C-alpha atoms as an extended CHARMM CRD file, in Angstrom:
* protein
*
       158  EXT
         1         1  UNK       CA             -0.0750000000       -0.1480000000        0.3550000000  PROA      1               0.0000000000
         2         2  UNK       CA              1.7520000000        3.1240000000       -0.4290000000  PROA      2               0.0000000000
         3         3  UNK       CA              1.2580000000        6.4040000000        1.4960000000  PROA      3               0.0000000000
         4         4  UNK       CA              1.1180000000       10.5850000000        0.6380000000  PROA      4               0.0000000000
         5         5  UNK       CA              4.4370000000       11.0380000000        0.6220000000  PROA      5               0.0000000000
         6         6  UNK       CA              5.9760000000        8.1130000000       -1.6040000000  PROA      6               0.0000000000
         7         7  UNK       CA              5.6190000000        9.0860000000       -5.4960000000  PROA      7               0.0000000000
         8         8  UNK       CA              3.1180000000        8.0680000000       -7.4490000000  PROA      8               0.0000000000
         9         9  UNK       CA              2.6720000000        6.5410000000      -10.5410000000  PROA      9               0.0000000000
        10        10  UNK       CA              1.4910000000        8.2260000000      -13.6660000000  PROA      10              0.0000000000
        11        11  UNK       CA             -1.3790000000        7.0360000000      -14.8180000000  PROA      11              0.0000000000
        12        12  UNK       CA             -3.6100000000        7.9510000000      -18.2660000000  PROA      12              0.0000000000
        13        13  UNK       CA             -6.4670000000        9.6650000000      -16.4860000000  PROA      13              0.0000000000
        14        14  UNK       CA             -4.4530000000       11.3930000000      -14.6480000000  PROA      14              0.0000000000
        15        15  UNK       CA             -5.2640000000       14.8800000000      -16.9430000000  PROA      15              0.0000000000
        16        16  UNK       CA             -8.4780000000       14.5440000000      -16.3350000000  PROA      16              0.0000000000
        17        17  UNK       CA             -8.3190000000       14.1590000000      -12.2340000000  PROA      17              0.0000000000
        18        18  UNK       CA             -7.8420000000       16.3240000000      -10.0800000000  PROA      18              0.0000000000
        19        19  UNK       CA             -5.7640000000       14.7430000000       -6.5570000000  PROA      19              0.0000000000
        20        20  UNK       CA             -6.0450000000       16.3020000000       -3.4800000000  PROA      20              0.0000000000
        21        21  UNK       CA             -4.4710000000       15.3800000000       -0.6500000000  PROA      21              0.0000000000
        22        22  UNK       CA             -6.6160000000       14.9470000000        2.8640000000  PROA      22              0.0000000000
        23        23  UNK       CA             -5.4020000000       18.4070000000        4.5840000000  PROA      23              0.0000000000
        24        24  UNK       CA             -5.9300000000       19.1800000000        8.3670000000  PROA      24              0.0000000000
        25        25  UNK       CA             -9.0030000000       21.1240000000        9.6590000000  PROA      25              0.0000000000
        26        26  UNK       CA             -7.1810000000       23.9160000000       10.7340000000  PROA      26              0.0000000000
        27        27  UNK       CA             -5.3070000000       24.0160000000        7.5110000000  PROA      27              0.0000000000
        28        28  UNK       CA             -8.0610000000       23.7750000000        5.7520000000  PROA      28              0.0000000000
        29        29  UNK       CA             -9.8800000000       26.9840000000        7.6510000000  PROA      29              0.0000000000
        30        30  UNK       CA             -6.5440000000       29.0180000000        7.1010000000  PROA      30              0.0000000000
        31        31  UNK       CA             -6.2570000000       28.3540000000        3.3430000000  PROA      31              0.0000000000
        32        32  UNK       CA             -7.6000000000       30.7640000000        0.5490000000  PROA      32              0.0000000000
        33        33  UNK       CA            -10.9030000000       29.0260000000       -0.5740000000  PROA      33              0.0000000000
        34        34  UNK       CA            -10.4430000000       27.9870000000       -4.3400000000  PROA      34              0.0000000000
        35        35  UNK       CA            -12.7850000000       29.2700000000       -6.8840000000  PROA      35              0.0000000000
        36        36  UNK       CA            -16.1820000000       26.6090000000       -7.3000000000  PROA      36              0.0000000000
        37        37  UNK       CA            -15.2430000000       23.5450000000       -9.5420000000  PROA      37              0.0000000000
        38        38  UNK       CA            -18.3580000000       21.6480000000      -10.7860000000  PROA      38              0.0000000000
        39        39  UNK       CA            -17.6130000000       18.2130000000      -10.0320000000  PROA      39              0.0000000000
        40        40  UNK       CA            -19.9570000000       15.1750000000      -10.5220000000  PROA      40              0.0000000000
        41        41  UNK       CA            -21.0870000000       13.3470000000       -7.1190000000  PROA      41              0.0000000000
        42        42  UNK       CA            -20.0670000000        9.8420000000       -9.2490000000  PROA      42              0.0000000000
        43        43  UNK       CA            -16.5670000000       10.4080000000       -9.8600000000  PROA      43              0.0000000000
        44        44  UNK       CA            -15.9070000000       10.5540000000       -6.2510000000  PROA      44              0.0000000000
        45        45  UNK       CA            -13.5500000000        7.9240000000       -5.4150000000  PROA      45              0.0000000000
        46        46  UNK       CA            -12.3330000000        8.0680000000       -1.5560000000  PROA      46              0.0000000000
        47        47  UNK       CA             -8.9000000000        5.2700000000       -1.3480000000  PROA      47              0.0000000000
        48        48  UNK       CA             -6.9130000000        5.3080000000        1.9320000000  PROA      48              0.0000000000
        49        49  UNK       CA             -5.8150000000        8.7990000000        2.3230000000  PROA      49              0.0000000000
        50        50  UNK       CA             -6.3080000000       10.1460000000       -1.0000000000  PROA      50              0.0000000000
        51        51  UNK       CA             -9.4450000000       11.0880000000       -2.0860000000  PROA      51              0.0000000000
        52        52  UNK       CA             -9.4840000000       11.1610000000       -5.6010000000  PROA      52              0.0000000000
        53        53  UNK       CA            -12.0980000000       13.8850000000       -7.3140000000  PROA      53              0.0000000000
        54        54  UNK       CA            -12.8780000000       14.6150000000      -11.2600000000  PROA      54              0.0000000000
        55        55  UNK       CA            -13.6800000000       18.0000000000      -12.0040000000  PROA      55              0.0000000000
        56        56  UNK       CA            -14.7490000000       20.0880000000      -15.0220000000  PROA      56              0.0000000000
        57        57  UNK       CA            -11.6770000000       22.0870000000      -15.0830000000  PROA      57              0.0000000000
        58        58  UNK       CA             -9.2050000000       18.8290000000      -14.3210000000  PROA      58              0.0000000000
        59        59  UNK       CA             -8.9610000000       17.8980000000      -17.8470000000  PROA      59              0.0000000000
        60        60  UNK       CA            -10.7860000000       19.9000000000      -20.6210000000  PROA      60              0.0000000000
        61        61  UNK       CA            -11.3870000000       16.5010000000      -22.5900000000  PROA      61              0.0000000000
        62        62  UNK       CA            -14.2980000000       16.7600000000      -24.8020000000  PROA      62              0.0000000000
        63        63  UNK       CA            -18.1500000000       16.1080000000      -23.2970000000  PROA      63              0.0000000000
        64        64  UNK       CA            -19.5790000000       12.6700000000      -24.5970000000  PROA      64              0.0000000000
        65        65  UNK       CA            -21.6220000000       13.2280000000      -27.7420000000  PROA      65              0.0000000000
        66        66  UNK       CA            -24.6170000000       12.1970000000      -28.8360000000  PROA      66              0.0000000000
        67        67  UNK       CA            -25.2830000000       10.1970000000      -32.1530000000  PROA      67              0.0000000000
        68        68  UNK       CA            -27.1420000000       12.4000000000      -34.4870000000  PROA      68              0.0000000000
        69        69  UNK       CA            -30.2790000000       12.1680000000      -34.6740000000  PROA      69              0.0000000000
        70        70  UNK       CA            -30.9410000000       12.6360000000      -37.8000000000  PROA      70              0.0000000000
        71        71  UNK       CA            -29.9830000000        9.4110000000      -39.7390000000  PROA      71              0.0000000000
        72        72  UNK       CA            -32.4150000000        7.4380000000      -37.5480000000  PROA      72              0.0000000000
        73        73  UNK       CA            -35.6840000000       10.3390000000      -37.7710000000  PROA      73              0.0000000000
        74        74  UNK       CA            -34.8820000000        9.7580000000      -41.6400000000  PROA      74              0.0000000000
        75        75  UNK       CA            -34.5610000000        5.9180000000      -41.2860000000  PROA      75              0.0000000000
        76        76  UNK       CA            -37.8520000000        5.2810000000      -39.3340000000  PROA      76              0.0000000000
        77        77  UNK       CA            -39.3450000000        8.4980000000      -41.9730000000  PROA      77              0.0000000000
        78        78  UNK       CA            -38.5890000000        6.4880000000      -44.6600000000  PROA      78              0.0000000000
        79        79  UNK       CA            -39.9000000000        2.8720000000      -43.2960000000  PROA      79              0.0000000000
        80        80  UNK       CA            -43.1270000000        4.4840000000      -42.5850000000  PROA      80              0.0000000000
        81        81  UNK       CA            -43.2440000000        6.1940000000      -46.3410000000  PROA      81              0.0000000000
        82        82  UNK       CA            -42.1720000000        2.8650000000      -47.7820000000  PROA      82              0.0000000000
        83        83  UNK       CA            -44.9890000000        1.0240000000      -46.0200000000  PROA      83              0.0000000000
        84        84  UNK       CA            -47.6570000000        3.3290000000      -46.8520000000  PROA      84              0.0000000000
        85        85  UNK       CA            -46.3300000000        3.2300000000      -50.1790000000  PROA      85              0.0000000000
        86        86  UNK       CA            -46.7540000000       -0.7330000000      -50.2120000000  PROA      86              0.0000000000
        87        87  UNK       CA            -50.1450000000       -0.7530000000      -48.2080000000  PROA      87              0.0000000000
        88        88  UNK       CA            -51.5230000000        1.8990000000      -51.2090000000  PROA      88              0.0000000000
        89        89  UNK       CA            -50.4340000000       -0.6590000000      -54.0070000000  PROA      89              0.0000000000
        90        90  UNK       CA            -51.8240000000       -3.0900000000      -52.1580000000  PROA      90              0.0000000000
        91        91  UNK       CA            -54.8690000000       -1.9930000000      -52.0190000000  PROA      91              0.0000000000
        92        92  UNK       CA            -55.1110000000       -0.4930000000      -55.4140000000  PROA      92              0.0000000000
        93        93  UNK       CA            -54.0680000000       -4.2420000000      -56.5880000000  PROA      93              0.0000000000
        94        94  UNK       CA            -56.6250000000       -5.9800000000      -54.3220000000  PROA      94              0.0000000000
        95        95  UNK       CA            -59.3240000000       -2.9810000000      -56.0720000000  PROA      95              0.0000000000
        96        96  UNK       CA            -58.1390000000       -4.1430000000      -59.7260000000  PROA      96              0.0000000000
        97        97  UNK       CA            -59.4670000000       -7.8520000000      -58.7160000000  PROA      97              0.0000000000
        98        98  UNK       CA            -62.3810000000       -6.4350000000      -57.2650000000  PROA      98              0.0000000000
        99        99  UNK       CA            -63.3680000000       -4.8460000000      -60.3200000000  PROA      99              0.0000000000
       100       100  UNK       CA            -62.3430000000       -7.6300000000      -62.4770000000  PROA      100             0.0000000000
       101       101  UNK       CA            -63.9220000000       -9.9870000000      -60.7730000000  PROA      101             0.0000000000
       102       102  UNK       CA            -67.7150000000       -7.7440000000      -61.0080000000  PROA      102             0.0000000000
       103       103  UNK       CA            -66.6770000000       -7.8280000000      -64.4230000000  PROA      103             0.0000000000
       104       104  UNK       CA            -66.3520000000      -11.2540000000      -64.6720000000  PROA      104             0.0000000000
       105       105  UNK       CA            -69.6220000000      -12.0910000000      -62.3780000000  PROA      105             0.0000000000
       106       106  UNK       CA            -72.1400000000       -9.6450000000      -64.9310000000  PROA      106             0.0000000000
       107       107  UNK       CA            -70.2920000000      -11.3170000000      -68.1850000000  PROA      107             0.0000000000
       108       108  UNK       CA            -71.2600000000      -14.4230000000      -66.2280000000  PROA      108             0.0000000000
       109       109  UNK       CA            -74.8280000000      -13.0920000000      -65.6630000000  PROA      109             0.0000000000
       110       110  UNK       CA            -75.1540000000      -12.5210000000      -69.4260000000  PROA      110             0.0000000000
       111       111  UNK       CA            -74.0950000000      -15.4860000000      -71.1350000000  PROA      111             0.0000000000
       112       112  UNK       CA            -76.5820000000      -17.5920000000      -68.7030000000  PROA      112             0.0000000000
       113       113  UNK       CA            -79.5870000000      -15.7560000000      -70.0590000000  PROA      113             0.0000000000
       114       114  UNK       CA            -78.0370000000      -16.3640000000      -73.3240000000  PROA      114             0.0000000000
       115       115  UNK       CA            -77.8950000000      -19.7500000000      -73.0810000000  PROA      115             0.0000000000
       116       116  UNK       CA            -81.2310000000      -19.7730000000      -71.2010000000  PROA      116             0.0000000000
       117       117  UNK       CA            -82.9660000000      -17.7590000000      -74.5680000000  PROA      117             0.0000000000
       118       118  UNK       CA            -81.0230000000      -20.1400000000      -76.7070000000  PROA      118             0.0000000000
       119       119  UNK       CA            -82.6370000000      -23.7150000000      -74.8630000000  PROA      119             0.0000000000
       120       120  UNK       CA            -85.8670000000      -21.2610000000      -74.8050000000  PROA      120             0.0000000000
       121       121  UNK       CA            -85.4610000000      -21.3020000000      -78.8240000000  PROA      121             0.0000000000
       122       122  UNK       CA            -84.6630000000      -25.0420000000      -79.4770000000  PROA      122             0.0000000000
       123       123  UNK       CA            -87.6070000000      -26.0550000000      -76.8430000000  PROA      123             0.0000000000
       124       124  UNK       CA            -90.1920000000      -24.0740000000      -78.6600000000  PROA      124             0.0000000000
       125       125  UNK       CA            -88.1530000000      -25.6140000000      -82.2150000000  PROA      125             0.0000000000
       126       126  UNK       CA            -88.7710000000      -28.9170000000      -81.5080000000  PROA      126             0.0000000000
       127       127  UNK       CA            -92.2920000000      -29.0130000000      -80.8470000000  PROA      127             0.0000000000
       128       128  UNK       CA            -94.4750000000      -30.7230000000      -83.5210000000  PROA      128             0.0000000000
       129       129  UNK       CA            -96.5070000000      -27.7870000000      -83.9860000000  PROA      129             0.0000000000
       130       130  UNK       CA            -93.4500000000      -26.1180000000      -85.6070000000  PROA      130             0.0000000000
       131       131  UNK       CA            -92.4020000000      -28.9660000000      -86.9860000000  PROA      131             0.0000000000
       132       132  UNK       CA            -95.4660000000      -29.1460000000      -89.2650000000  PROA      132             0.0000000000
       133       133  UNK       CA            -95.2420000000      -25.3610000000      -89.8630000000  PROA      133             0.0000000000
       134       134  UNK       CA            -91.3720000000      -25.5620000000      -91.0040000000  PROA      134             0.0000000000
       135       135  UNK       CA            -91.8290000000      -28.4610000000      -92.9590000000  PROA      135             0.0000000000
       136       136  UNK       CA            -92.2750000000      -28.4360000000      -96.9340000000  PROA      136             0.0000000000
       137       137  UNK       CA            -95.8500000000      -28.6200000000      -97.9840000000  PROA      137             0.0000000000
       138       138  UNK       CA            -95.4980000000      -32.4710000000     -100.3040000000  PROA      138             0.0000000000
       139       139  UNK       CA            -94.1090000000      -34.5140000000      -96.8220000000  PROA      139             0.0000000000
       140       140  UNK       CA            -96.1580000000      -36.5540000000      -96.0770000000  PROA      140             0.0000000000
       141       141  UNK       CA            -97.2770000000      -36.7540000000      -91.8590000000  PROA      141             0.0000000000
       142       142  UNK       CA            -98.3750000000      -40.0310000000      -90.3180000000  PROA      142             0.0000000000
       143       143  UNK       CA           -100.4690000000      -39.4430000000      -87.6720000000  PROA      143             0.0000000000
       144       144  UNK       CA           -100.7320000000      -43.3960000000      -87.3040000000  PROA      144             0.0000000000
       145       145  UNK       CA            -98.9640000000      -44.8260000000      -83.8580000000  PROA      145             0.0000000000
       146       146  UNK       CA            -95.2690000000      -46.0120000000      -84.6160000000  PROA      146             0.0000000000
       147       147  UNK       CA            -95.0080000000      -49.6660000000      -85.4650000000  PROA      147             0.0000000000
       148       148  UNK       CA            -92.5780000000      -51.6880000000      -84.2270000000  PROA      148             0.0000000000
       149       149  UNK       CA            -90.2030000000      -55.1560000000      -85.9880000000  PROA      149             0.0000000000
       150       150  UNK       CA            -89.7070000000      -57.6360000000      -83.4250000000  PROA      150             0.0000000000
       151       151  UNK       CA            -88.4230000000      -60.9660000000      -83.4730000000  PROA      151             0.0000000000
       152       152  UNK       CA            -90.7930000000      -62.5870000000      -81.6260000000  PROA      152             0.0000000000
       153       153  UNK       CA            -93.8210000000      -63.8140000000      -83.4310000000  PROA      153             0.0000000000
       154       154  UNK       CA            -97.1990000000      -62.4540000000      -83.3860000000  PROA      154             0.0000000000
       155       155  UNK       CA            -98.7520000000      -65.0190000000      -81.2560000000  PROA      155             0.0000000000
       156       156  UNK       CA            -96.7910000000      -63.9830000000      -78.1350000000  PROA      156             0.0000000000
       157       157  UNK       CA            -95.4610000000      -67.3540000000      -77.9650000000  PROA      157             0.0000000000
       158       158  UNK       CA            -91.8870000000      -67.9810000000      -77.6340000000  PROA      158             0.0000000000
């Protein structure tokens, strides 16, 4: 352990700290008061008879600088704008799909109506009265019941 009379080794923090040794209370009262220096209570360390105090006048070290906020703010704004543009494009694409779906449904309804109309026309055209009216006049119509050809004898025996 080192005493106050022994020379102290130089440290890399020496330019930033001011070393004060404890003085007798009588000598302290007779001493001329020094101008006030701001000291951080966290920067004081008591080590044996030597008290180390880090003050603002001790070593004019540069104050800690904060990281610039502009890049972070620009990044956040850029991400928000990108998200909004993506949502807008997604909304437009879904809206286009909705319009296409509506157009396809309306065309399907029109095609169903056309198919129903054509089926009705075919049914009407296949009725016997419509066939007679469109048939040529020299065609002879036989209203007798149809006759069947069978391979069995007429008496019904097998």
